[in-house]
C-alpha positions in Angstrom: 0.0 0.0 0.0 1.4 3.4 -1.0 1.5 6.4 1.4 2.6 10.0 1.2 4.3 11.6 4.1 6.6 14.6 4.5 10.3 13.8 4.9 10.3 15.7 8.3 7.4 13.6 9.6 9.2 10.4 8.5 12.4 11.5 10.3 10.5 12.5 13.4 9.1 9.0 13.6 12.5 7.5 13.3 14.0 9.9 15.8 11.2 9.1 18.3 11.7 5.3 18.2 13.2 3.7 21.4 16.8 2.5 21.2 17.2 -0.7 19.4 13.9 -0.3 17.4 15.7 -0.1 14.0 17.5 -3.3 14.7 14.3 -5.0 15.9 12.4 -4.0 12.7 15.3 -5.2 10.6 15.2 -8.6 12.3 11.5 -8.9 12.1 11.5 -8.3 8.4 14.8 -10.1 7.8 16.7 -7.2 6.3 19.8 -5.3 7.0 19.7 -2.5 9.6 21.0 -0.1 7.0 18.1 -0.9 4.7 15.7 0.1 7.5 17.7 3.3 8.0 17.5 4.0 4.3 13.7 3.7 4.5 13.7 6.5 7.0 15.8 8.7 4.7 19.3 7.3 5.1 21.6 6.8 2.1 23.9 3.9 2.8 23.5 1.7 -0.2 26.8 -0.1 0.2 25.5 -2.0 3.2 21.7 -1.5 2.8 19.2 -1.6 -0.1 16.7 0.8 -1.5 13.3 0.1 -0.1 10.9 1.9 -2.4 10.9 5.5 -1.2 10.6 8.3 -3.7 11.5 11.9 -2.7 9.9 15.0 -4.2 11.2 18.5 -3.3 8.8 20.6 -1.3 8.1 22.1 2.2 8.9 20.2 5.3 11.8 18.4 3.7 9.7 17.4 0.7 7.2 14.7 0.1 8.1 11.0 0.4 6.1 8.4 -1.4 6.4 5.0 0.3 5.7 2.0 -2.0 5.2 -0.3 1.0 4.2 0.9 4.5 5.0 -2.2 6.6 8.2 -0.7 8.1 6.4 2.6 8.9 3.4 0.7 10.3 5.7 -1.4 12.6 7.5 1.8 13.7 4.2 3.4 14.6 3.2 0.3 16.6 6.4 0.5 18.6 5.8 4.1 19.3 2.3 3.4 20.5 3.7 0.8 22.9 6.0 3.4 24.4 3.3 6.1 24.7 
């Protein structure tokens, strides 16, 4: 399922995650930690893969189109558990 979100919103979610969450998500989805970081706007393609995010310039860091929301959905579930 596709979703549009601002880059700043996506980074805020990542920055709000509890310690170890990126590694936990990577393990749950059987992917490299750097791939999950790339999903949240990172750019380490030597160790991680592209995960279907498309950036368009604009306000609030631009618009990000996510091809698949499973990583975002899981991150939001982890945040809900903390709050």
